[in-house]
KOLTOR-659689 format. One line per field, with one value per residue (C-alpha): residue number from 0; residue in three letters; z, x, y. Coordinates in steps of 0.05 Angstrom, whole numbers. Each point is the difference from the previous one (the first is absolute). Example, Ala and Ser with C-alpha at 12.3 -4.5 7.8 and 13.67 -1.06 7.14 Angstrom:
BEGIN
seq	(0, 1)
type	(ALA, SER)
w	(156, -13)
u	(246, 27)
v	(-90, 69)
END
This chain:
BEGIN
seq	(0, 1, 2, 3, 4, 5, 6, 7, 8, 9, 10, 11, 12, 13, 14, 15, 16, 17, 18, 19, 20, 21, 22, 23, 24, 25, 26, 27, 28, 29, 30, 31, 32, 33, 34, 35, 36, 37, 38, 39, 40, 41, 42, 43, 44, 45, 46, 47, 48, 49, 50, 51, 52, 53, 54, 55, 56, 57, 58, 59, 60, 61, 62, 63, 64, 65, 66, 67, 68, 69, 70, 71, 72, 73, 74, 75, 76, 77, 78, 79, 80, 81, 82, 83, 84, 85, 86, 87, 88, 89, 90, 91, 92, 93, 94, 95, 96, 97, 98, 99, 100, 101, 102, 103, 104, 105, 106, 107, 108, 109, 110, 111, 112, 113, 114, 115, 116, 117, 118, 119, 120, 121, 122, 123, 124, 125, 126, 127, 128, 129, 130, 131, 132, 133, 134, 135, 136, 137, 138, 139, 140, 141, 142, 143, 144, 145, 146, 147, 148, 149, 150, 151, 152, 153, 154, 155, 156, 157, 158, 159, 160, 161, 162, 163, 164, 165, 166, 167, 168, 169, 170, 171, 172, 173, 174, 175, 176, 177, 178, 179, 180, 181, 182, 183, 184, 185, 186, 187, 188, 189, 190, 191, 192, 193, 194, 195, 196, 197, 198, 199, 200, 201, 202, 203, 204, 205, 206, 207, 208, 209, 210, 211, 212, 213, 214, 215, 216, 217, 218, 219, 220, 221, 222, 223, 224, 225, 226, 227, 228, 229, 230, 231, 232, 233, 234, 235, 236, 237, 238, 239, 240, 241, 242, 243, 244, 245, 246, 247, 248, 249, 250, 251, 252, 253, 254, 255, 256, 257, 258, 259, 260, 261, 262, 263, 264, 265, 266, 267, 268, 269, 270, 271, 272, 273, 274, 275, 276, 277, 278, 279, 280, 281, 282, 283, 284, 285, 286, 287, 288, 289, 290, 291, 292, 293, 294, 295, 296, 297, 298, 299, 300, 301, 302, 303, 304, 305, 306, 307, 308, 309, 310, 311, 312, 313, 314, 315, 316, 317, 318, 319, 320, 321, 322, 323, 324, 325, 326, 327, 328, 329, 330, 331, 332, 333, 334, 335, 336, 337, 338, 339, 340, 341, 342, 343, 344, 345, 346, 347, 348, 349, 350, 351, 352, 353, 354, 355, 356, 357, 358, 359, 360, 361, 362, 363, 364, 365, 366, 367, 368, 369, 370, 371, 372, 373, 374, 375, 376, 377, 378, 379, 380, 381, 382, 383, 384, 385, 386, 387, 388, 389, 390, 391, 392, 393, 394, 395, 396, 397, 398, 399, 400, 401, 402, 403, 404, 405, 406, 407, 408)
type	(UNK, UNK, UNK, UNK, UNK, UNK, UNK, UNK, UNK, UNK, UNK, UNK, UNK, UNK, UNK, UNK, UNK, UNK, UNK, UNK, UNK, UNK, UNK, UNK, UNK, UNK, UNK, UNK, UNK, UNK, UNK, UNK, UNK, UNK, UNK, UNK, UNK, UNK, UNK, UNK, UNK, UNK, UNK, UNK, UNK, UNK, UNK, UNK, UNK, UNK, UNK, UNK, UNK, UNK, UNK, UNK, UNK, UNK, UNK, UNK, UNK, UNK, UNK, UNK, UNK, UNK, UNK, UNK, UNK, UNK, UNK, UNK, UNK, UNK, UNK, UNK, UNK, UNK, UNK, UNK, UNK, UNK, UNK, UNK, UNK, UNK, UNK, UNK, UNK, UNK, UNK, UNK, UNK, UNK, UNK, UNK, UNK, UNK, UNK, UNK, UNK, UNK, UNK, UNK, UNK, UNK, UNK, UNK, UNK, UNK, UNK, UNK, UNK, UNK, UNK, UNK, UNK, UNK, UNK, UNK, UNK, UNK, UNK, UNK, UNK, UNK, UNK, UNK, UNK, UNK, UNK, UNK, UNK, UNK, UNK, UNK, UNK, UNK, UNK, UNK, UNK, UNK, UNK, UNK, UNK, UNK, UNK, UNK, UNK, UNK, UNK, UNK, UNK, UNK, UNK, UNK, UNK, UNK, UNK, UNK, UNK, UNK, UNK, UNK, UNK, UNK, UNK, UNK, UNK, UNK, UNK, UNK, UNK, UNK, UNK, UNK, UNK, UNK, UNK, UNK, UNK, UNK, UNK, UNK, UNK, UNK, UNK, UNK, UNK, UNK, UNK, UNK, UNK, UNK, UNK, UNK, UNK, UNK, UNK, UNK, UNK, UNK, UNK, UNK, UNK, UNK, UNK, UNK, UNK, UNK, UNK, UNK, UNK, UNK, UNK, UNK, UNK, UNK, UNK, UNK, UNK, UNK, UNK, UNK, UNK, UNK, UNK, UNK, UNK, UNK, UNK, UNK, UNK, UNK, UNK, UNK, UNK, UNK, UNK, UNK, UNK, UNK, UNK, UNK, UNK, UNK, UNK, UNK, UNK, UNK, UNK, UNK, UNK, UNK, UNK, UNK, UNK, UNK, UNK, UNK, UNK, UNK, UNK, UNK, UNK, UNK, UNK, UNK, UNK, UNK, UNK, UNK, UNK, UNK, UNK, UNK, UNK, UNK, UNK, UNK, UNK, UNK, UNK, UNK, UNK, UNK, UNK, UNK, UNK, UNK, UNK, UNK, UNK, UNK, UNK, UNK, UNK, UNK, UNK, UNK, UNK, UNK, UNK, UNK, UNK, UNK, UNK, UNK, UNK, UNK, UNK, UNK, UNK, UNK, UNK, UNK, UNK, UNK, UNK, UNK, UNK, UNK, UNK, UNK, UNK, UNK, UNK, UNK, UNK, UNK, UNK, UNK, UNK, UNK, UNK, UNK, UNK, UNK, UNK, UNK, UNK, UNK, UNK, UNK, UNK, UNK, UNK, UNK, UNK, UNK, UNK, UNK, UNK, UNK, UNK, UNK, UNK, UNK, UNK, UNK, UNK, UNK, UNK, UNK, UNK, UNK, UNK, UNK, UNK, UNK, UNK, UNK, UNK, UNK, UNK, UNK, UNK, UNK, UNK, UNK, UNK, UNK, UNK, UNK, UNK, UNK, UNK, UNK, UNK, UNK, UNK, UNK, UNK, UNK, UNK, UNK, UNK, UNK, UNK, UNK, UNK, UNK, UNK, UNK, UNK, UNK, UNK, UNK, UNK)
w	(2306, 68, -4, -71, 19, 59, -45, -51, 54, 30, -68, -15, 70, -5, -69, 0, -40, 13, -63, -8, 53, -39, -51, -65, -28, 53, -17, -73, -35, -45, -70, -30, 21, -44, 20, -41, -26, -39, 63, 9, -34, -17, -38, -64, 6, 11, -61, -42, 23, -11, -72, -16, -10, 0, 56, -7, 33, 75, 17, 51, -11, -62, 5, -36, -8, 14, 47, -8, 47, -20, 39, -22, 60, 28, 70, 51, -8, 61, 34, 7, -65, -27, -50, -63, -58, 19, -44, 27, -43, 32, -40, 27, -32, 16, -32, 21, 26, 52, 45, 7, -23, 33, -38, -32, 2, -27, 19, -39, 35, -33, 27, -14, 40, -62, 27, 22, 29, -37, 8, -42, 49, -24, 50, -19, 34, -49, 22, -48, -11, 64, 40, -14, -3, 22, -37, 31, -33, 22, -51, 11, -30, 44, 2, 71, 45, 69, 70, 55, 75, 19, 42, 56, 31, 33, -58, -6, -63, -22, 11, -71, -64, -72, -28, -76, -30, -62, 14, -40, 31, -30, 43, -27, 42, -18, 52, -8, 34, 50, 28, -5, 14, 19, -46, 3, -47, -11, -48, -15, 25, -19, 24, -35, 21, -29, 11, 74, 33, 39, -42, 46, -15, 71, 28, 3, -3, 37, 57, 0, 6, 43, -46, -39, -58, -63, 19, -55, -73, -15, 31, -26, 35, -40, 25, 6, 41, 31, 5, 38, -18, 29, -37, 3, -35, -70, -20, 21, -30, 49, 49, 34, 48, 8, 30, -23, 28, -37, 28, -42, 19, -45, -6, -32, -7, -31, -51, -31, -8, 66, 29, 68, 25, 37, 12, 15, 23, -19, 33, -25, 31, -21, 18, -31, 43, -34, 48, -45, -33, -26, -49, -48, -42, 56, 30, 76, 22, 55, -27, 40, -24, 38, -22, 31, -41, 24, -24, 36, -18, 15, -71, -42, -44, 33, -52, 4, 75, 24, -7, 5, -68, -31, 9, -66, -25, 32, 34, 74, 44, -31, 39, 8, -48, -36, 33, 62, 43, -20, 40, 1, 22, -12, 27, -31, 16, -37, 7, -48, -4, -71, -15, -61, 2, -58, -9, -72, 25, -38, 61, 65, 56, 44, 69, 20, 51, 0, 46, -8, 40, -23, 31, -14, 53, 52, 14, -44, 31, 43, -43, -40, -57, -14, -60, -21, -56, -40, -73, -55, -47, -71, -38, -65, -25, 32, -40, 38, 60, -9, 38, -7, 69, 24, 71, 50, 48, 57, 57, 46, -44, -66, -43, -72, -51, -34, -64, -20, -42, 44, 74, 44, 17)
u	(2756, -34, 11, -27, -62, -14, 7, -49, -51, 8, -12, -62, -28, 13, -31, -72, -22, -27, 9, 10, -50, -57, -46, 26, -71, -14, 62, -12, -65, -31, 22, -66, -26, 46, 8, -48, 45, -57, -18, 71, 37, 74, 45, -12, -75, 15, 45, -55, -49, 50, 17, -71, 20, -62, 7, -19, -63, 11, 22, 39, 73, 15, 47, 67, -2, 65, -6, 54, 19, 54, 27, 58, 17, 58, 15, 52, 37, 17, 67, -1, 35, -49, -56, -9, -46, -39, -47, -40, -39, -43, -36, -49, -37, -35, 30, -61, -71, -5, -38, 62, 60, 36, 17, 70, 39, 64, 30, 54, 24, 62, 28, 56, 24, 30, 69, 35, -57, -50, -37, -37, -40, -50, -43, -51, -47, -33, -58, -15, -70, -36, 61, 37, 67, 26, 62, 35, 54, 44, 50, 37, 57, 17, 53, -16, 39, -33, 15, 20, 5, 38, -27, -51, -35, 54, 15, -30, -36, 60, 50, -6, 39, -22, 16, 8, -16, -27, -50, -28, -53, -32, -51, -46, -45, -53, -51, -46, -68, -2, -70, -46, 39, 64, 61, 70, 57, 68, 44, 66, 25, 61, 22, 60, 28, 60, 36, -17, 33, -15, -14, 48, 72, 19, -48, 21, -66, 27, 24, -63, -46, 45, -18, 48, -41, -25, 21, 51, 4, -54, -42, -37, -55, -25, -44, -66, -62, -52, -70, -64, -59, -70, -42, -75, 0, -28, 34, 71, -5, -53, -20, -67, -14, 49, 65, 71, 60, 66, 61, 64, 64, 59, 65, 61, 58, 67, -6, -59, 42, -8, 60, -16, -47, -59, -74, -61, -72, -58, -68, -56, -70, -60, -74, -57, -62, -63, -40, -62, 4, -72, 20, 50, 2, 22, 71, -1, 57, 52, 66, 58, 70, 59, 65, 63, 64, 67, 66, 32, 73, 45, 27, -61, 18, -15, -51, -36, -12, -72, -15, -62, -31, 34, -56, -16, -46, 38, -63, 16, 21, -42, 19, 72, 59, 17, 59, -7, 4, 40, 22, 6, -73, -59, -72, -54, -73, -50, -75, -43, -73, -28, -66, -38, -21, -49, -54, 24, 70, 36, 31, 24, 50, 48, 30, 60, 54, 62, 57, 65, 59, 67, 60, 71, 21, -46, -52, -61, -66, 39, -3, -63, -7, -72, -29, -70, -39, -63, -17, -51, -23, -25, -30, 40, -29, -61, 9, 64, -19, 64, 8, 47, 28, 24, 27, 32, 44, 45, 45, 49, 43, -30, -62, -19, -56, -4, -37, -15, -45, -32, -1, 61, -19)
v	(2045, 8, 75, 2, -40, 46, 61, -27, -17, 70, 31, -39, 12, 75, 7, 23, -61, -68, -40, -74, -19, 33, -29, 29, 5, 53, 42, 18, 18, -51, 20, -22, 68, 41, 72, 44, 56, 33, 39, 26, 57, 5, 48, -38, 15, 73, 2, -31, 53, 57, -22, -24, -72, -44, -51, -72, -26, -10, -70, -37, -15, -40, -59, 1, 76, 37, 59, 53, 57, 50, 59, 46, 44, 41, -23, -21, -65, -42, 10, 76, 18, 51, 2, -40, -14, -62, -40, -58, -48, -55, -53, -51, -57, -65, -63, -41, 8, 55, -47, -45, 42, 59, 63, -5, 64, 31, 67, 38, 63, 32, 65, 49, 59, 34, -13, -63, -40, -43, -65, -52, -44, -51, -40, -54, -49, -48, -44, -57, -26, -22, 24, -65, 38, 68, 25, 59, 42, 59, 28, 65, 39, 60, 53, 15, 49, -2, 25, -47, 11, -63, -57, 5, 60, 42, 48, 70, 20, 41, -57, -28, -9, -8, -69, -9, -68, -33, -55, -59, -44, -63, -37, -54, -45, -51, -24, -60, -2, -58, 15, 60, 64, -38, -2, -30, 15, 29, 38, 33, 68, 41, 68, 30, 68, 36, 66, 0, 60, 63, 62, 36, -21, 17, -53, -73, -37, -61, 43, 43, -60, -43, -58, -44, -29, 34, 71, 11, -20, -51, -55, -61, -39, -59, -56, -35, 16, -45, 31, -14, 43, 6, 51, 10, 68, 4, 65, 18, 71, 21, -56, 4, -58, -57, -22, -12, -38, -8, -35, 3, -36, 19, -39, 33, -49, 18, -57, 38, 63, 36, 36, -30, -54, 29, -14, 43, -6, 47, -8, 44, 1, 43, 5, 41, 10, 29, 43, -3, -68, 4, 56, -30, 64, 46, 2, 1, -43, -8, -28, -28, -19, -30, -31, -28, -4, -28, -28, -59, 10, 59, 6, 22, 60, 67, 23, -67, 5, 14, 74, 42, 12, -60, -50, -37, 56, 58, 25, -4, 58, 54, 62, -23, 10, -65, -36, 44, -63, -61, -61, -75, -6, 46, -3, 44, 14, 45, 12, 39, 23, 5, 34, 25, 74, -2, -52, -14, -19, 55, 32, -31, 10, -39, 11, -42, -10, -45, -18, -40, -25, -27, -35, 22, 50, -30, -53, -11, 26, 49, 63, 17, 49, 24, 37, 21, 33, 9, 1, 10, -55, 12, -59, -8, -66, -31, -65, -17, 43, 41, 65, 58, 14, 68, -7, 47, -39, 23, -22, 35, 44, -23, 10, -14, 1, -69, -15, -72, -44, -52, -9, -7, -72)
END
């Protein structure tokens, strides 16, 4: 526990945020001054003009309105297995007054590569009236072949094998507000994987990875999670000012169905710094994200170990192939500059860089893996402040064009 405590302290000290010691009223804009979207333009406005649809009279955001964003695109799916047809639908709404209630959101992003790989992921974050409760859900059904490079950092980019597996995830968590911005709760998590094997019959996955658990056949991780959440953001789709801390301790005992007993800790810290706070209608923000993820027992299933790109929203490590680095502990840090190009908010850009380190074949914090990139932002829906993101990201030996709805974090 001493080592664990020292690691958490190190993470919080290294992160470019100072959170709990601040007055929360200074960290999030007063919602009584609701953002005036009548002076902004999005793709919906352009479509109305193109098809001569008479717009409604300009007004600020209406409460209890549902804001939809939909994007059907061909693109690359994570894991390096080629291109796919991807559709992403994001819905946001307020379940209470905007002055006291965060934007609830749900994202459904199915994809299919026209062959053997498809996914049906659904993510949701529901904020009840006055933020009294936050209910989070993550449900996925994936047929998901993906490359793996084994544990640690000592493998070359060509030293990989394709792993076939079918994956079902069901996570549900409820958090109760204890005081403004601070929530405590828990939930149930299950990860079930079947048909785990290398795509190459000549490769024994257990021997290739040097890992004994969850490398052949199937694996089950079933257990409960305990959550602490501190969140001063008012919009998780595209945060402006604010801060975020999430600590998740997961317990997977055999009596709840797990193949082996194992525990894990996930600590996620984010900070959003407006560079022009007087102008609430203009994006000009520095954003920072850091997380630490570790397992405490040596028998966690291989595909449940910390891995780049497998954070809860699968948004880390842009510029790196998903799963490129996997270990029993992973530390990640990303910084991003976000800026509007046009005064009406229709176009913007981002510049970002990230770095990670994993344990497995060496010591954590010894070997670092950087990536960087830039991207264009197009305002899809100004009501929910949802952007279409087109990013070019790269690292040593890898580059990709990534399309998303919403920001990376």
